[in-house]
Backbone bond lengths (Angstrom), bond angles and torsions (degrees), N, CA, C in turn:
res aa  C-N    CA-C-N  psi(-1)  N-CA   C-N-CA  omega(-1)  CA-C   N-CA-C  phi
1 M - - - 1.467 - - 1.530 110.70 -
2 N 1.318 116.58 -39.88 1.455 120.32 179.47 1.528 111.31 -64.30
3 D 1.352 114.83 -34.33 1.469 118.99 178.68 1.525 110.24 -63.43
4 Y 1.340 116.49 -44.11 1.460 120.27 179.05 1.521 111.40 -64.14
5 S 1.323 116.01 -38.84 1.471 120.29 179.06 1.519 110.52 -63.67
6 A 1.331 116.63 -40.80 1.467 121.20 179.57 1.525 110.81 -64.35
7 I 1.346 115.56 -40.99 1.467 119.47 178.52 1.516 110.59 -63.82
8 W 1.350 115.80 -43.25 1.466 120.24 -179.21 1.524 111.83 -62.83
9 V 1.341 116.15 -43.64 1.466 120.59 179.15 1.523 110.11 -61.43
10 Y 1.329 115.82 -40.86 1.468 119.94 -179.88 1.533 111.07 -64.68
11 L 1.324 116.46 -47.49 1.467 120.43 -178.62 1.520 111.96 -63.87
12 A 1.337 116.48 -42.96 1.467 121.07 -177.41 1.517 111.97 -63.72
13 A 1.337 116.71 -25.73 1.465 120.13 -176.98 1.532 112.71 -98.48
14 S 1.333 117.86 3.04 1.461 120.33 -176.68 1.527 110.82 -125.60
15 P 1.336 116.38 162.92 1.468 120.64 177.33 1.527 113.13 -60.18
16 L 1.337 116.81 -20.05 1.461 120.02 179.61 1.525 112.13 -63.76
17 F 1.330 116.75 -20.49 1.469 119.91 -177.61 1.520 111.33 -59.82
18 G 1.337 116.42 -49.57 1.456 120.12 -178.01 1.514 111.93 -61.65
19 L 1.325 116.52 -42.29 1.459 121.32 179.38 1.530 111.07 -65.28
20 T 1.326 116.17 -46.40 1.460 121.35 -179.25 1.521 111.19 -63.90
21 L 1.326 116.49 -44.09 1.465 120.93 -179.41 1.528 110.72 -62.31
22 T 1.328 116.83 -44.25 1.460 120.98 -178.33 1.523 111.17 -62.70
23 L 1.325 116.63 -48.76 1.469 120.71 -178.66 1.528 111.48 -64.94
24 T 1.333 116.51 -41.66 1.461 120.70 -179.72 1.521 111.37 -63.55
25 C 1.338 115.74 -46.91 1.466 120.02 -179.28 1.526 111.53 -63.39
26 Y 1.329 116.12 -39.59 1.466 118.53 -179.22 1.532 111.35 -68.11
27 L 1.337 117.05 -41.88 1.462 119.72 178.79 1.526 111.38 -63.56
28 L 1.339 116.51 -39.32 1.464 120.24 176.35 1.533 110.27 -65.13
29 A 1.328 115.86 -43.24 1.458 120.35 179.88 1.530 111.05 -63.10
30 L 1.324 116.30 -36.83 1.467 120.83 179.12 1.528 110.70 -65.88
31 Q 1.327 116.17 -39.32 1.459 120.06 177.62 1.528 110.93 -65.72
32 I 1.331 115.95 -41.26 1.471 120.51 178.23 1.527 110.10 -62.85
33 Y 1.331 116.31 -40.87 1.472 121.39 179.33 1.531 110.88 -61.94
34 R 1.318 116.68 -42.73 1.466 120.55 179.44 1.522 111.60 -68.87
35 K 1.339 115.91 -40.02 1.465 119.39 177.70 1.528 110.80 -64.20
36 G 1.326 115.48 -32.76 1.471 120.38 179.36 1.515 113.11 -84.79
37 R 1.334 117.36 10.32 1.466 123.68 176.55 1.529 112.72 55.91
38 G 1.327 114.88 42.17 1.454 119.57 175.04 1.510 115.23 74.90
39 N 1.330 117.47 24.19 1.466 120.60 177.62 1.537 109.48 -60.65
40 P 1.356 118.41 125.77 1.475 120.77 -177.38 1.530 113.45 -57.13
41 L 1.329 117.59 -28.75 1.463 120.19 179.06 1.522 111.95 -66.30
42 L 1.330 115.80 -19.80 1.460 120.82 -177.38 1.522 111.97 -104.29
43 T 1.329 116.70 24.34 1.472 120.90 178.03 1.526 109.68 -50.42
44 P 1.346 118.61 124.50 1.474 121.64 -173.65 1.523 115.08 -53.23
45 V 1.337 117.24 -41.44 1.470 119.12 -178.51 1.520 110.42 -62.55
46 A 1.345 116.51 -47.17 1.468 120.35 -179.40 1.525 111.19 -64.52
47 T 1.337 116.55 -44.02 1.474 120.75 -179.08 1.523 111.57 -63.78
48 S 1.328 116.70 -42.17 1.469 119.58 -179.56 1.520 111.56 -67.70
49 I 1.336 117.62 -33.54 1.472 120.67 176.35 1.523 110.07 -61.30
50 V 1.343 115.44 -45.44 1.469 120.24 179.24 1.528 110.63 -61.59
51 M 1.320 116.58 -42.51 1.471 120.85 179.42 1.525 111.46 -61.56
52 I 1.318 116.19 -46.55 1.468 120.79 -177.84 1.526 110.59 -63.88
53 I 1.328 116.61 -44.03 1.469 120.65 178.37 1.518 110.56 -60.46
54 A 1.340 116.06 -42.22 1.469 120.63 -179.55 1.525 111.05 -62.26
55 V 1.336 116.99 -44.89 1.473 120.72 -179.21 1.524 110.63 -64.79
56 L 1.324 117.05 -45.44 1.468 120.57 -179.23 1.530 111.11 -63.59
57 S 1.337 116.69 -37.28 1.468 120.96 -179.37 1.523 111.38 -70.43
58 V 1.327 115.90 -47.33 1.467 120.31 -177.77 1.527 110.93 -64.19
59 M 1.323 116.84 -39.45 1.466 120.67 -176.84 1.527 112.89 -91.61
60 D 1.337 116.02 -0.11 1.465 121.60 178.21 1.533 111.36 54.76
61 I 1.323 115.16 48.19 1.470 121.17 -179.83 1.518 109.04 -98.50
62 P 1.328 119.54 123.34 1.470 121.82 179.73 1.529 111.11 -61.74
63 Y 1.325 115.01 147.65 1.468 119.72 -179.62 1.528 111.01 -60.57
64 D 1.318 117.62 -38.20 1.468 120.81 -179.35 1.526 111.27 -59.84
65 S 1.331 116.25 -38.99 1.469 119.96 179.08 1.524 110.77 -66.40
66 Y 1.331 114.81 -41.38 1.466 119.56 178.18 1.527 110.63 -63.96
67 F 1.333 116.84 -44.56 1.464 121.08 -173.76 1.527 112.33 -70.55
68 S 1.325 117.16 -21.61 1.464 119.45 178.60 1.529 111.40 -60.09
69 G 1.326 116.36 -25.96 1.462 120.55 175.33 1.514 112.13 -99.38
70 A 1.344 116.58 -38.49 1.465 121.04 -177.64 1.523 112.33 -68.98
71 Q 1.338 117.49 -14.77 1.460 119.88 -178.14 1.528 112.19 -63.74
72 F 1.336 117.12 -20.42 1.459 119.40 176.76 1.532 110.35 -65.38
73 I 1.337 115.81 -39.56 1.462 120.00 176.38 1.521 109.88 -71.39
74 H 1.323 115.89 -37.58 1.463 120.69 177.66 1.532 110.32 -59.16
75 F 1.308 116.50 -39.11 1.468 120.96 178.73 1.532 111.30 -62.09
76 L 1.326 115.86 -35.18 1.464 120.34 -177.24 1.521 113.19 -74.73
77 L 1.341 117.64 -9.09 1.465 120.14 178.32 1.526 111.28 -60.50
78 G 1.336 116.44 -37.38 1.461 120.44 179.48 1.521 111.83 -61.75
79 P 1.341 118.11 -58.24 1.465 119.63 177.51 1.528 113.20 -58.63
80 A 1.334 117.10 -36.11 1.469 120.11 179.87 1.524 111.13 -64.72
81 T 1.345 115.56 -38.85 1.466 119.58 178.62 1.521 111.00 -65.72
82 V 1.335 115.86 -42.91 1.465 120.16 178.07 1.531 110.46 -63.59
83 A 1.334 116.27 -35.41 1.468 120.86 -178.75 1.529 112.28 -66.02
84 L 1.334 117.15 -16.46 1.465 119.96 177.34 1.530 111.04 -63.55
85 A 1.325 116.51 -17.35 1.471 120.09 177.99 1.526 111.78 -67.28
86 I 1.322 117.18 -22.59 1.477 120.13 -177.85 1.534 111.34 -66.92
87 P 1.361 119.62 -55.21 1.475 117.43 176.81 1.519 112.39 -63.42
88 L 1.341 116.67 -30.49 1.464 119.60 179.28 1.525 110.81 -65.73
89 F 1.325 117.21 -34.88 1.462 121.70 179.37 1.527 111.11 -57.82
90 Y 1.334 116.03 -38.10 1.461 120.25 -179.21 1.527 112.42 -74.96
91 Q 1.342 116.16 -10.55 1.471 120.57 177.91 1.522 111.05 -106.96
92 L 1.337 116.30 16.86 1.464 120.83 -173.37 1.529 112.54 -61.00
93 S 1.313 117.35 -38.50 1.468 120.46 -179.15 1.531 111.07 -64.04
94 K 1.322 116.69 -38.57 1.461 120.45 178.04 1.516 111.11 -71.88
95 L 1.333 115.94 -36.62 1.459 120.64 -179.47 1.525 110.99 -62.47
96 K 1.332 117.24 -39.09 1.458 121.30 -179.77 1.530 111.80 -61.04
97 K 1.329 116.14 -28.95 1.464 120.34 -177.49 1.533 112.91 -82.36
98 I 1.328 116.45 -24.80 1.477 118.41 -173.23 1.531 113.38 -120.79
99 W 1.323 117.80 13.79 1.470 119.32 -174.18 1.528 112.33 -60.96
100 L 1.351 117.88 -36.65 1.460 119.54 -178.34 1.521 112.15 -70.07
101 P 1.362 119.88 -53.72 1.468 118.73 177.81 1.533 112.74 -61.31
102 M 1.343 115.65 -30.93 1.459 118.87 178.53 1.524 110.99 -66.98
103 T 1.327 116.96 -43.52 1.466 120.65 178.69 1.527 111.04 -62.21
104 V 1.340 116.23 -43.18 1.468 120.93 178.25 1.533 110.08 -62.83
105 A 1.342 116.16 -41.37 1.471 120.49 -179.75 1.529 111.20 -63.27
106 V 1.332 116.58 -40.55 1.466 120.63 179.35 1.529 110.82 -63.72
107 I 1.330 117.00 -46.38 1.469 120.86 -179.84 1.521 110.81 -63.35
108 C 1.344 116.84 -43.33 1.467 120.59 178.95 1.526 111.19 -64.84
109 G 1.336 115.19 -40.77 1.463 119.15 -179.59 1.517 112.20 -63.10
110 I 1.313 116.69 -43.26 1.461 121.48 179.16 1.527 110.76 -64.65
111 T 1.336 116.30 -43.28 1.464 121.16 -178.65 1.525 111.36 -64.48
112 V 1.342 115.98 -47.36 1.469 120.54 179.32 1.524 110.53 -62.60
113 S 1.327 116.21 -40.10 1.469 120.46 179.38 1.522 111.16 -61.16
114 G 1.336 116.25 -44.24 1.462 120.33 -179.88 1.521 112.38 -65.60
115 F 1.331 116.91 -46.89 1.465 121.23 179.85 1.533 111.30 -63.43
116 S 1.338 116.55 -46.25 1.468 119.85 -177.11 1.523 111.22 -64.07
117 A 1.348 116.90 -42.40 1.469 120.17 178.70 1.524 110.62 -60.16
118 Y 1.323 116.00 -42.88 1.464 120.60 -177.96 1.523 111.49 -63.99
119 F 1.326 116.92 -52.60 1.464 120.38 -173.06 1.528 112.97 -73.13
120 I 1.339 116.98 -35.58 1.466 119.17 177.71 1.525 110.62 -67.70
121 A 1.335 116.73 -46.12 1.469 120.47 179.13 1.518 110.66 -62.94
122 R 1.319 116.63 -39.26 1.466 120.68 179.63 1.525 110.87 -66.43
123 A 1.338 116.70 -41.09 1.469 121.13 179.55 1.529 111.69 -64.63
124 L 1.327 116.00 -30.02 1.465 120.66 -179.81 1.528 112.61 -87.25
125 G 1.329 116.53 2.37 1.460 120.74 175.23 1.512 115.83 83.15
126 A 1.322 117.90 23.16 1.468 120.39 179.32 1.529 110.44 -69.79
127 S 1.326 115.45 154.34 1.460 120.09 178.52 1.525 110.24 -70.75
128 T 1.334 116.36 163.38 1.462 120.91 -179.18 1.529 111.58 -59.20
129 E 1.326 116.95 -43.19 1.467 120.45 -179.59 1.528 111.56 -63.73
130 T 1.341 115.90 -38.81 1.459 120.00 178.65 1.514 110.91 -66.00
131 I 1.321 116.37 -42.58 1.467 121.30 178.95 1.528 110.64 -60.40
132 L 1.329 115.55 -48.26 1.466 119.73 -179.48 1.530 111.71 -64.36
133 S 1.310 115.74 -32.43 1.466 120.22 179.41 1.520 111.73 -71.87
134 M 1.337 117.29 -24.95 1.462 121.64 -177.76 1.524 113.09 -82.71
135 I 1.315 117.18 -25.56 1.470 120.48 -172.73 1.533 113.29 -54.54
136 P 1.353 120.23 -43.13 1.475 118.89 -179.46 1.530 113.77 -91.07
137 K 1.325 118.89 25.55 1.460 123.69 -172.15 1.534 114.57 -60.99
138 S 1.337 117.61 -24.51 1.463 120.09 -176.30 1.527 113.50 -94.86
139 V 1.324 116.45 9.40 1.467 121.26 179.78 1.525 108.52 -102.57
140 T 1.325 116.86 151.48 1.463 120.22 178.50 1.535 110.72 -57.18
141 A 1.327 117.00 144.37 1.463 123.29 -165.55 1.533 116.51 -50.58
142 P 1.335 120.74 -51.45 1.480 119.06 -176.90 1.529 112.71 -58.59
143 V 1.347 116.37 -42.35 1.466 120.45 179.68 1.524 110.28 -70.72
144 A 1.326 116.73 -41.28 1.468 121.18 -179.47 1.526 111.43 -60.25
145 M 1.325 116.31 -40.84 1.462 120.23 179.70 1.526 111.10 -66.92
146 G 1.340 116.51 -36.65 1.462 119.95 176.91 1.515 111.98 -66.30
147 I 1.340 116.53 -41.19 1.466 120.97 178.00 1.524 110.05 -65.40
148 S 1.325 116.06 -42.30 1.460 120.59 179.93 1.526 111.37 -58.65
149 E 1.316 115.75 -43.61 1.467 120.06 178.23 1.525 110.79 -64.33
150 Q 1.323 116.56 -36.85 1.459 121.76 -179.28 1.526 112.35 -66.31
151 I 1.341 117.07 -34.52 1.470 120.72 -177.32 1.535 111.73 -100.47
152 N 1.344 116.37 15.90 1.471 123.13 176.71 1.529 114.00 70.82
153 G 1.326 116.11 30.83 1.454 120.30 172.03 1.523 110.51 -90.43
154 L 1.333 116.73 -171.09 1.465 121.99 177.38 1.524 108.78 -108.04
155 P 1.336 118.22 107.29 1.466 121.08 -175.94 1.528 114.30 -54.30
156 T 1.335 117.29 -39.53 1.469 119.35 -179.28 1.524 111.23 -66.42
157 L 1.328 116.77 -38.17 1.465 120.74 177.58 1.526 109.99 -68.91
158 T 1.316 115.97 -37.56 1.464 120.53 176.93 1.523 110.73 -59.75
159 A 1.335 116.59 -41.16 1.468 120.62 179.29 1.527 111.05 -59.16
160 V 1.338 116.25 -38.97 1.466 120.40 178.06 1.527 110.32 -64.36
161 F 1.335 116.74 -45.53 1.464 120.81 179.49 1.529 111.38 -63.36
162 V 1.319 116.46 -36.00 1.468 121.24 178.99 1.528 110.36 -62.30
163 V 1.330 116.27 -46.28 1.469 120.51 179.91 1.524 110.58 -63.64
164 I 1.333 116.85 -45.71 1.466 120.82 179.87 1.535 110.77 -60.75
165 T 1.339 115.93 -44.54 1.460 120.63 178.86 1.520 111.17 -61.62
166 G 1.336 116.33 -43.11 1.460 120.20 180.00 1.517 112.30 -62.69
167 V 1.328 116.50 -44.23 1.469 121.18 -179.32 1.526 110.41 -64.57
168 L 1.344 116.90 -48.70 1.468 120.48 -179.55 1.522 111.39 -64.57
169 G 1.343 116.31 -40.15 1.457 119.79 179.11 1.512 112.29 -64.23
170 A 1.328 116.24 -41.84 1.460 120.43 179.39 1.523 111.67 -64.88
171 I 1.333 116.43 -35.78 1.466 120.71 -179.14 1.530 111.60 -77.40
172 M 1.335 116.30 -48.82 1.460 120.50 -173.18 1.528 113.54 -80.95
173 G 1.350 116.45 -25.94 1.458 119.52 -177.13 1.514 113.26 -56.52
174 V 1.329 116.84 -46.76 1.467 121.52 -178.54 1.516 110.87 -61.09
175 W 1.334 116.72 -42.02 1.466 120.39 178.93 1.528 111.67 -65.42
176 L 1.328 116.16 -41.41 1.467 120.08 -179.47 1.525 111.50 -64.30
177 F 1.320 117.16 -37.44 1.466 120.14 177.47 1.529 110.48 -61.79
178 K 1.331 116.01 -41.19 1.465 119.94 178.57 1.531 110.61 -69.08
179 L 1.322 116.59 -40.26 1.458 121.25 -178.09 1.522 111.43 -61.92
180 F 1.337 116.24 -43.71 1.465 121.04 -178.14 1.530 112.61 -95.44
181 K 1.353 115.77 8.75 1.465 122.50 175.81 1.533 112.53 54.92
182 I 1.327 114.99 46.68 1.466 121.33 176.36 1.522 107.85 -93.31
183 N 1.312 116.52 115.82 1.461 120.78 -174.08 1.526 114.11 -112.68
184 D 1.318 117.41 -11.74 1.469 120.98 -178.82 1.523 109.90 -74.25
185 D 1.339 117.24 118.12 1.465 121.53 -177.46 1.530 112.49 -65.44
186 N 1.333 116.59 -28.53 1.464 119.53 177.61 1.524 110.42 -64.61
187 I 1.336 115.22 -47.57 1.472 121.02 -179.58 1.523 110.41 -64.25
188 K 1.322 116.13 -45.03 1.471 119.85 -179.02 1.525 110.96 -63.15
189 G 1.326 116.59 -39.98 1.456 120.16 179.53 1.516 112.41 -63.98
190 V 1.333 116.60 -45.06 1.467 120.73 179.20 1.525 110.36 -61.90
191 A 1.328 116.55 -43.97 1.471 120.61 -179.84 1.525 111.15 -61.16
192 M 1.327 116.56 -42.98 1.469 120.06 -179.44 1.518 111.30 -67.75
193 G 1.328 117.06 -40.09 1.463 120.44 -179.09 1.510 112.94 -67.17
194 V 1.349 116.32 -38.66 1.467 120.87 -178.82 1.523 111.66 -72.21
195 T 1.322 117.24 -40.54 1.470 120.28 -173.44 1.524 114.16 -92.42
196 A 1.334 116.98 -32.52 1.468 119.35 -172.52 1.524 113.20 -122.40
197 H 1.329 117.45 15.06 1.480 125.10 174.65 1.531 114.04 37.73
198 G 1.340 118.41 -127.05 1.462 122.27 -173.40 1.517 114.57 -63.29
199 L 1.323 117.13 -41.71 1.462 120.15 -179.66 1.526 110.62 -67.60
200 G 1.327 116.33 -37.71 1.460 120.10 176.41 1.513 111.37 -65.85
201 T 1.330 116.49 -37.47 1.460 121.31 178.23 1.528 110.86 -66.61
202 A 1.323 116.39 -41.66 1.472 120.51 178.12 1.528 110.81 -61.52
203 T 1.328 116.36 -42.70 1.462 120.53 178.26 1.520 110.64 -65.33
204 S 1.322 116.75 -39.75 1.470 121.04 179.81 1.524 111.23 -63.44
205 L 1.332 116.91 -40.26 1.462 121.04 179.19 1.527 111.61 -64.98
206 Q 1.328 116.12 -30.45 1.459 119.34 178.21 1.525 111.37 -72.63
207 I 1.333 116.29 -23.33 1.470 120.35 178.24 1.528 110.04 -80.55
208 N 1.339 117.18 -55.83 1.459 121.12 171.40 1.532 110.02 -166.91
209 Q 1.321 116.89 162.44 1.464 121.80 -174.10 1.519 112.75 -67.66
210 Q 1.324 117.17 -35.23 1.466 119.57 -179.09 1.521 110.84 -63.93
211 M 1.311 116.12 -47.53 1.464 120.72 178.69 1.528 110.16 -62.71
212 G 1.326 116.76 -41.35 1.455 121.07 179.64 1.516 112.82 -65.31
213 A 1.334 116.28 -36.70 1.468 120.47 179.94 1.518 111.31 -63.43
214 F 1.321 116.70 -45.64 1.463 119.96 -178.91 1.526 111.75 -74.17
215 A 1.327 116.77 -29.14 1.466 119.50 174.50 1.522 110.33 -65.56
216 G 1.335 116.50 -42.21 1.461 120.43 178.73 1.514 112.47 -63.99
217 L 1.328 116.27 -40.30 1.460 119.84 178.17 1.530 110.59 -66.21
218 A 1.330 116.48 -44.24 1.465 120.40 179.81 1.523 111.25 -63.17
219 M 1.337 116.59 -37.67 1.456 120.71 177.80 1.530 110.45 -62.62
220 A 1.341 116.59 -44.73 1.462 120.86 -179.39 1.525 110.99 -66.19
221 L 1.336 116.93 -43.42 1.464 120.47 178.46 1.530 111.04 -63.26
222 S 1.322 116.16 -40.64 1.472 120.61 179.55 1.521 110.97 -60.95
223 A 1.326 115.50 -42.81 1.464 119.66 179.93 1.522 110.94 -63.12
224 S 1.347 116.06 -40.05 1.463 120.01 -178.21 1.521 112.40 -71.33
225 V 1.334 115.32 -45.20 1.466 120.63 -176.01 1.526 111.97 -74.47
226 S 1.333 116.70 -33.41 1.468 120.94 -176.17 1.524 113.21 -59.64
227 A 1.325 116.00 -34.85 1.467 119.88 -179.12 1.527 111.51 -60.48
228 F 1.329 116.39 -23.97 1.466 120.50 179.61 1.534 111.57 -101.45
229 V 1.341 116.29 -38.99 1.464 120.88 -173.54 1.521 112.87 -74.80
230 L 1.343 117.36 -45.54 1.463 119.69 -173.61 1.530 113.88 -64.99
231 P 1.341 120.16 -43.07 1.472 118.38 173.83 1.530 111.79 -60.21
232 F 1.342 116.86 -35.24 1.471 120.78 177.38 1.523 110.40 -66.09
233 V 1.337 116.32 -41.78 1.474 120.74 177.01 1.523 110.20 -59.55
234 L 1.320 116.33 -43.51 1.453 120.72 -179.96 1.533 110.91 -63.99
235 S 1.318 117.40 -37.00 1.468 120.77 178.41 1.524 111.06 -65.45
236 L 1.331 116.83 -31.26 1.470 119.55 177.78 1.523 111.30 -73.41
237 I 1.332 115.55 -35.52 1.463 119.95 -179.88 1.513 111.52 -73.63
238 N 1.355 115.30 -43.66 1.465 121.72 179.01 1.516 110.21 -121.78
239 P 1.320 118.94 77.23 1.454 120.59 -177.25 1.529 112.26 -65.90
């Protein structure tokens, strides 16, 4: 018992704590997801986020202390995103056939997302800064925060909305596909990538590589197009 206590004290006081906690929570979440037979409510990313928040809250550990170790995983997000090109390469023949409808779907998805966020938040009485911060909610976090700053939103608040959108999209997307009997993995992947960015892509990859490949492409296209489309959408709403 003393040996375990010594290990815990060492980890809690070093950058390894954040890394160890993240990996442990994700592996546990993955096991729970498999035991639950792929239930969308048990999506590993969402479950591990809840676990990490619970541990940090109970132990009163500052986020900065946690991130000093977790930043190693954060660094790997870049290479992991680039690696999404590998499964996409194997879907190149299919991509050539649907590139036009896919591009139109991405632009429409981004536009609808921006308009809906604006009008729903406004109808619920949100402040101007909150509304502007919500508009890029369906874009991957680094790009969304840049867009938010460009349109006078709050980048940190935008990051929160991005995470919430990703978690809800990853959970609800699978159910919606079943509800509307959508079986095409290309369509499902694009929908997940446009609406739920990185978390949606991670969930898609857990379902199958084809869906994950198109989700990754849609996520990348959304990030690129959003920087131009969302400010234009805002200009139409507030000329």
